[in-house]
C-alpha positions in Angstrom: 88.3 -23.4 -53.4 91.2 -22.0 -53.9 94.3 -24.1 -54.3 96.8 -24.0 -51.6 100.4 -22.9 -52.6 103.3 -25.2 -51.9 104.8 -22.7 -49.2 102.4 -21.1 -46.5 101.0 -18.1 -46.8 102.8 -16.1 -44.6 101.6 -12.1 -43.7 104.8 -11.3 -45.2 104.4 -13.2 -48.4 100.9 -12.3 -48.6 101.9 -8.2 -48.3 104.1 -9.2 -51.3 101.4 -10.8 -53.5 99.0 -7.7 -52.4 101.7 -5.3 -54.1 102.4 -7.6 -56.8 98.7 -7.1 -57.5 98.9 -3.7 -57.3 101.5 -3.6 -60.2 99.7 -5.9 -62.5 96.2 -7.0 -61.4 96.3 -10.6 -61.3 99.9 -11.1 -61.0 99.5 -11.9 -57.1 96.9 -13.6 -57.4 98.6 -16.6 -59.3 102.0 -16.5 -56.9 99.6 -16.6 -53.9 97.7 -19.9 -55.5 94.9 -18.5 -56.5 95.0 -19.8 -60.3 91.0 -18.9 -61.2 90.9 -15.7 -59.7 94.6 -14.6 -60.8 93.8 -15.6 -64.4 90.4 -13.9 -64.7 91.8 -10.9 -63.1 95.0 -11.0 -65.5 92.6 -11.6 -68.8 90.2 -8.2 -67.8 93.2 -6.1 -67.5 94.8 -7.1 -70.6 91.5 -7.2 -72.4 90.9 -3.3 -70.7 94.5 -2.5 -71.9 93.7 -3.7 -75.6 90.8 -1.9 -76.0 91.7 1.8 -74.5 94.8 1.1 -76.7 93.0 0.4 -79.7 90.6 3.7 -78.8 93.7 5.7 -78.5 95.6 4.5 -81.7 92.3 5.4 -82.8 92.0 8.6 -82.0 95.7 9.7 -82.2 95.5 8.5 -86.1 92.3 11.3 -86.5 94.7 14.1 -84.8 97.2 13.2 -87.1 95.1 13.2 -90.3 93.6 16.6 -88.9 97.2 18.0 -88.9 98.2 16.8 -92.1 95.0 18.4 -94.0 93.6 15.0 -95.0 90.1 13.6 -95.1 89.1 12.7 -91.3 88.8 9.4 -90.4 85.2 8.8 -88.6 85.6 9.1 -84.6 86.5 6.0 -82.8 83.7 4.4 -81.3 83.2 5.4 -77.6 82.0 1.7 -76.9 86.0 0.8 -76.6 87.1 3.2 -74.3 83.9 2.3 -72.8 84.5 -1.3 -72.0 87.9 -0.6 -71.7 87.5 0.9 -68.7 84.6 -1.2 -67.5 87.4 -4.2 -67.7 89.8 -2.4 -65.6 87.3 -1.4 -63.1 86.2 -5.1 -63.2 89.4 -6.6 -62.9 90.6 -4.0 -60.0 88.0 -4.9 -58.0 88.5 -8.4 -57.7 91.9 -7.6 -57.2 90.7 -5.6 -54.0 88.7 -8.4 -52.8 91.5 -11.0 -53.4 93.5 -9.0 -51.5 91.7 -8.9 -48.5 91.2 -12.3 -48.8 94.7 -13.2 -48.8 95.6 -10.8 -46.2 92.6 -12.6 -43.9 94.1 -15.9 -44.7 98.0 -15.3 -43.6 96.6 -14.2 -40.4 94.1 -17.3 -40.2 97.0 -19.5 -40.6 99.4 -17.5 -38.4 96.8 -17.6 -35.9 96.7 -21.5 -36.2 100.5 -22.2 -36.1 100.7 -20.2 -32.6 98.1 -22.0 -31.2 100.1 -25.4 -32.1 103.2 -24.2 -30.8 103.9 -25.2 -27.1 104.7 -22.1 -24.2 108.0 -20.9 -24.1 109.5 -21.2 -20.7 109.9 -17.5 -20.4 105.9 -17.5 -21.2 105.1 -19.2 -18.0 104.3 -18.1 -14.8 106.4 -18.1 -11.6 109.9 -18.7 -11.3 111.8 -21.6 -12.7 112.3 -24.7 -9.9 115.9 -24.6 -8.5 117.7 -27.7 -9.0 119.4 -29.2 -5.8 122.8 -30.0 -6.5 
């Protein structure tokens, strides 16, 4: 069960969390109070980033060695970029599911808040009663 944040989740706040989630997966989930989902999404994004970075650094080193006529090191292992892409895919898939959940929760909370609100006088049918003087 997600921890309820200190502030109620309005649609504006949910959109802000969704936007933040699209910049870095998991950050908006943390801001919305979903600590487990946000932490796991952040961990997966950073794992994917470091795996892809390690693969790219090794690949660039190989290119540099080829240009300097030195002995070529072996190709970087394919599992680095494969697992990096998998980590990114898992994180962003989970992020999309969390974003849909945040928007649904915000809509549900606003509908519930609207039900508990008394009607406005302007919304009542008929004319308001006249006051006699």
